[in-house]
N, C-alpha and C positions, 0 to 999 in steps of 0.2 A: 504494500500500500504506500502511495506517495501522500504524505501528510503535509499540507500547506498551512502555515501560520500567517494569516494576513494582518496588515496594519489597519484594521477596521475599528475606528474609535467613535464614529459619529452615529448617534441614534437617529431614527426618522424624526423629522420635525413636523409641525403643523403644516400640512401641504397647502393650506390657504396662503401661507406666507412664503412658501418656497417657489422658486422658478426653475423650469427645466434648464439643466446645464450639462455640458459634456463632461464626462468623468472618465479617468483612466486609472487602472489599477494593475499592478504586476501579478497579483495572485489570480485575478480573473483571466489574464492572458495565459499564465502558466497552466491553469486548470483546463482551459479550453483546448490547448495544444495537447496536453496529456490525454484527455478524454477522447479527442478525435483519433488518437492512436491506441485506443482500447486499454489504457492504463487506469487502474482503480485509484480514485483520488478521495482523500478525506480532508475536511476542514477542521482546524483547531482554533476555536474562538476564545480569545483571552478577555475580551471586554464585555461589559453588560450591554447586550443588544436584544431587548425583549421583542423587537419587531423583525428579528432575523429572517423568519420565513417569508415575510413580505418583501424584505430587501433582496433575498435570493430570487424571488419570483420576478422582481423588477429587472434584474440583470440576467435572467434566464439561466441560472446556474442550478445544477442538481448534483451535489456531491454524493459519492457512494456512502460516505459516513461523516457524521459531525460529532465532535467532542467539544462541549462548551463548559468552561469552568463554572459559570453561573448556573447552568443546567444541573451540574452536579451539586452545587451548594444549595440549590432550591429544590432538589429532589424531583427534577422533571425527567421521568423515564417511563416509557410505555404509555405516555399520555396521548389519548386520541383527541385530535383537533375538534373544537366545538365552536358554535356560533354564540356569541354573547350579545343579547339585545339590551338596549338601554332600559327597557321596562323590566328587566330582570333585577335591577337594583331597587332598593327600598327608598321611596321618595315620600316626603311629607304629604299629608292629606291636603288636597286642594292645589297640588303642584300643577303648573301650566307649562307645556312644552312649546317653546318658540323656535320654529325651524328657520334656519338661514341656509344660504348656499353651501357653507363650509362647515358649520357646526350647529349644535343644538344647545339652546339655553333653557335651563330649568328655572322658572320664576315662581316664587312663593311669596304671597302677600305683597305683590308689586315690586319685589326686589329679586335680583339675580341670586339664586341659591347655588347653582352649579353650571359649569360649561363643559359640554361633552364634545370632544374633538375626534374626528374620524380619519383613518389613513386613506391612501389612494385606492384601497380595495373595499372601502366602506366598512371596515372593521373599526371598533372603538379603539382609538389610540390612547386617550387619556381622559380623565375626568378631574376638573378643578372645582373644589368647593370653596365658596366665598363666605366671609364673615366681616361685617361692617364695610363691605365694598372691596375688601382685599382678599387675595387667595389665602385660605387658611390651611388647606391640605390638598394634596394632589395624588391621584391614583394613576399608575402607569400600567397599561394592559400588555400582556403578552399576546402576540398575534395568533397564537394557537388557541386562545380563548380562556384566559384566566387572569385574575389580578396578580400582577407580578411584583409590584412594590408600591409603597406609600411614602410620601414625603410630608412630614408634619413637625413643625417647631424645630427645624434643623436636624432631624433624624430621619434617615432612610431605613425603612423596614422592608425586608424581602420575604416573600411568601412562597410556599409550595403550591402546586395546583389545587390542593385540597383546602387551602386557606390558612394553614398553620405557619406562623412566622418562624423563619429559620435563623436569620441573623439581622442585626441592626448596626448601622454605621452612622457615627456622628460626623456630619459634613464639615464641621469646623476643625475638629481634632483628628479626624480619620480613624478614631478608635472603633473597634468592632467587638460586638458582643454576640456570642453564640447561644442559641436556645438549647439549654441542657436537658429540657424535658423530652426532646425527641431523641431518636436513636443516634448515638455519637457518630458524627460524620467528619470530624476533624480532631486534631490532637488537643487543642486547648479551648477553654471557654471564652477567652478574650485575646485580642490581637491589638498591638499598638498601632498597626497600620494595615490597610486593606491589602497592600502588596504582599505582606508577610503571609496572609492567608492564601492568596492566589498562588504564590510560589510553592507553598506546601501542597496544595491540591494538584498543581501542575506536575510536580515531581513524583508524588505518590500515586496519582490516579491516571496519569497519561505517560509521562516520560519513562517511568519504570516498567511500563507494559509494552514498550516498543520492541519489535523483533529485529533481528539482525538484517532481515530482508526488507525492512521498512526504510523509507527515505523521509527525512524531515527537512522541509524547506521553509526557512524563517525569513520573513520580510523585516528588515531593520528600519526603524525610524526613531524620531526623537520622543515619541510618546509610548514607547513599548511598556506593556504592563509587567512583563517578565524581563529582568536584566539579561544581557547577552551571555554573561558567564554561566548562567544556569544551564544553558544548552550545550556548552562546550564538550563535555564528555560523551555526548550522544552523537558527535560527528555530524552536525547539521550542514546543510548547504544554505548559505545566506544569500538573500536577494536584496539588492540596493537599486532603487530607481529614482528618476527625477520627480516622480509623483508622490513620494513620501520622503520628506527631508530627513536626512540622517547626518548630523554634524558631529557625531561621536567618533572615537577612534576604535579601530578593530584591535582585538587582543594581540599582544606581542607573540611572535612565532605561531600565528594562527595556522592550523593545519586544514581547516575546513575550506571547501571551495566557495568562492564568492562570485555570484553572478551579477553583472552590471547590465543596464539596458543600453549603454552607449560607451563608446571609446572615451569621450570627454569625461564621463563620470569615473571611469576606471583610472584615468590619469590623476584624479584627485586623491586616489588611494595607491599611489605608485610605490608605496613602501611594502606592499604585499606582492608575492610572486605567484599566487594561485588564483588570480582573477580571470574571469572569462566574460566576454561580451556576448550577450544573447538579446537581440532586439525584442521588444514587447509586441511590436506591430508587424503583422505578416502582410506581405503584398497580396492583393486580392485577385490579380490576373484578370481584371475587368477593364480593358482598355476603353477610354472614353469615346465619345461620338462627335467631338468638335469638328472633325473633318467633314461631317455631313451637313454642317450649317454654313450658310453663306456669310453669316455674321461671325466675326472673330472676337471672342470675349477674353478680356484681360482680367484676371483675378488678383486682388490685393488682399493679403492676409494682414489685417490691421491690429491684431490683438496686442502686439508688442511695439506698436508705433505711437508716437506722440501726435497731438493735434497738428502741430506745425509741420511735422514730417509728412503726414498724410496730405495736408494741404499743398505742400510743395510737390509731392508726387503727382497729385491730380493736375496741378498746373503744368507739369512737364508733359503729361499725357493729353492735355486739353487740345493742343493743335491737331493731334491725330484724330481725336473724336470729332472736332468741328469740321475737319476736312473729309471725314468719312462717317457721317452720322448714321447711315443705314448699315454700314459694313463692320463697324467696330463698337464695342461696348466695354464698360468697366463694371465689374462686380466686386464689392468690398465685403469681405468675410470677417467675422469676429466671433469669439465664444461668449463674451460677457455683454451684459446690458450696457455697461458703462462705455465700452469701446464701440458698440454698434450705435449708441446715441452720439458719440463723438463723430463717427463717420457721417451720420445724417447732418450734423451741424456743419461739418466741413463742406458737404455738398451744397447746403444752403448758402454758405459764404461764397463758394465758387459761383453760384447762380447770381448772387448780388454783385459780385465783382465784375462779372461779364453780363450785366443786365441788358436785355434786349438782343443779345447775340444768339441765344438758344433757349429752348424750353425743355422741361423735363416731363411735361404732360400736356396733352391736347386740351385739358381743362383750363390751361392758362390762356387760351384764346377766347375772347369775349364772344359768346354766341350772338350778341346783339349787333356785332360788326359784320353785317351781311355783305358789305361791299369790299371786304378785305380780299385781296388777290392771293391765290395760292402761293405764288412766288414771293410774296411779302411775309409769309409765315416763317419765323426763325426755325432753323433745323431742330428736330426733336432728338435730344441725346439720351442714350440709355446708360444711366449711372445708378446702380442699385446697391442696397445694403441688405445683407442677410446675416442673422445671428444663428450660428450652428449649435445645436443642442444634443446631437447624437452622432456617433461614428458613421451610421448609415446615411445620415443627412449630409455629412461631409462628402462622401463618395458621390451622392446624387448631385450635390452642388458643383462638384468638379467635373462631372461627366461631359459637359459641353464647353468647358473652359479650354482656351487655346494655349495660354501660358500663365504661370502662377508666380507672383512676387511675394516673397517672405522677407521681412525686414527686421533687423536688430538682433533677433534671438532665434535659435534653432527650435522649431517645434517638430519633434521627430514624427509624430503622427501625421501632421499636415504634409511633411516631406514625403513620407511613404505613401500617403494617399495620392499625392500628385504623381509620384512615380508609377503607382499602380494603374492610373488612368493614362499614363504614357505622355504626360506633357512636360515641356522644359520648365525649369524653375530658375528664377532670377533672385539672388539674395546678396546681402552685403557682408557675409561671413562665410568661412570655409566649413564644410562638413564632409563626412565620409560618403554620404549618399549622393551628393551632387558634385560632379566633376566639372571643373571650369571648361567651357566650350565643348563639352561632350553631351551631358544631359541637362545643362544649365549654364549660368554665367555668374561669377562672383563680381558684383558691381559695387565699387567703393563709394560712389557718390550718387545721390538722387538725381543730380543734374545729368547723369549719363543714362538714366533709366529709359528714356524714349529711344535712344540709340540701340539699346540691347533688346527692347521689345521689337523694334524693327528687324533686328537680326533674325528673329524667329517668325514674326508675322509676315514679313515681306519676302521670305525665302523658304519655299517648301523643302529645299535641299537641307537646310540647317535643322528644320523641324523634324524631318524624317531621320536625320542622323541622331538627334536627341532621342527619338522613339526607340531606335535600335539599341542605344546604350541603356535606356530605361528597362528594356526587356531583360538585359543582362543583370541589372540590379535586382529586378523582380525575382529572378531565379535565386539570387543570393538570399533574398528575404522571404522565400517561399516557406510555407508551414513545414514542409518535409525537411528542408534544410535546418530550420530552427529546431525541430524535434530531434534531428540527428545530433545536434550539439548537446541537447539535453540528455539524449540516450548515452552519449559518450561519458558524460559526467556521472550519470546514475550507475552505469556499469562499472566504472572505475571505483566508485564508492563501495559497491557490492563486493568487488574483488579484494578490497582492503579488509 
C-alpha cells in the first residue's frame, strides 16, 4: 500500500462566503498517477477535517483506505453515513425557521436563536447558537452525519458518533483532557499540548503497523501536525512542492528520498544528494484548435503582473489589434478576483486613453444615430478577461489560443497546459519547459513583446517549429513517464 500524508489543514468554510478558485495539491497529483497505474493508495489524515468526505467528493478522489487521527480519537469506525435534518434537533417551542439562499435562521420570540449553515452538498455544516446577539456556542457537523465537536466558552469538545464526549481542548492553553469514563484509548488522561496526543496516536496506531512493503509519502510544509523527525525511522519519501510552503531544513544526513515538483525548488535544497524532480502536472496530449480559427488570439496570463505592466503590454499590442480588428484578439487570464478586476480596469483605461479610436461592444453605438455610416463606426476590438477556477477550465480557455504570454513568475501548471495544447509561450524568465526560440521566447522587456508575438503570429514556419518541440516536451511530461520515475523510487525503497 502507498500511504500518502497530505498537507491538508483547511476545513470547509461557509460556501456562501467562498468563491471558486483553482487549487493545486501534490498529494492529489501523486494519488491520481498511482491509481491510474493500479496501485493501492491510502490517505493518512493528520488534521481535524470533519467534512473530509465532502472534500474528497469535490476533488473526485476515492482512496482505497483512510486513516484519520481524529477518527481514531473520536471512535469513528464502522459508522454508516446518515442524513441529519435540521428538524432532528431540539428547538424551543414557537421557533420560526427563516430560509435564505445560503443558510437557515432559527428565530425565537423575534430574535435570532441559531444559524444553520449548509455545505455544497446541502448537508448541515455547522450550527451557531446566539445569546444576546452574539455567538454563544457552535456545533460542527461531520459530513457523515453526526455532531463532531462543540465550541463553547473557549473549549472545544469532540464527540463520538454516539454523542459521548471523548476529549476536550482549551483553545487558549492547548491543554487536552481525556474522558476517562470511556474505554482507554490513549496513554494519559491529560496532555499539555494537542500535538503530544497526535504524535502518540500516530506512532502507536499507524506508524507501528506499517509493513515493510508499504510506502509512506509525506508532504512537508510549515504547518505539519507531526514533526518530521517522527517519520525518520520509517524511511518515508518526502514531497516538497510550490503549493505548500516549507521553509524548514531537512535533517542532516537524510537518507530518505525527497521528491520536488521543479528543478528550481530542488536547487533551494542543494545540500541534499537524494533529491528527485517529478512534475505534478502531466501533459494532456490534447492539442488545441487555434489553427482552425481565422482569428489569432493572444493570451496574457496576468496573475503575477502589476497594473502598470499589464497596461504597458496592452499598449504594445494595441497597434496590432487596431490594424487587424477582425483577425486578432487578446484574452487576459487570471486565477484571482483581484487580478481579473485589475485587468478589467486596465482595459477601461486603454479605452479612455484611445477614446473614439475603437469600441469594445456594439452597444457603444447610439441606436438613435440612424444616419451614422458604417465606415464611420470605430473598429470593434476583442479584448476579454477570464478568471480561471479549475484545471479543466484552463485547458478549455487555451484550446483556441495562438500564443501565450506568462510574465514575472513561472506558473508550472499554466506552462504545461500551454505546452499540452501545443502553443508557443513568451515569458521574461528562463524555465526548463520553455526553450528560447524553440517552443517559446525569453523576452526581457515588455517593449519587445509585439516583436516576438509577430515572430509566431506572422510566420506559420516558426509556429509549427514550436509545435514540434512542444510534442517532445509533452512526451517528457506524459503520465507514463512520470509514473516510471515514481516506480523507480518505490522499487529502490523496497529493495533496501
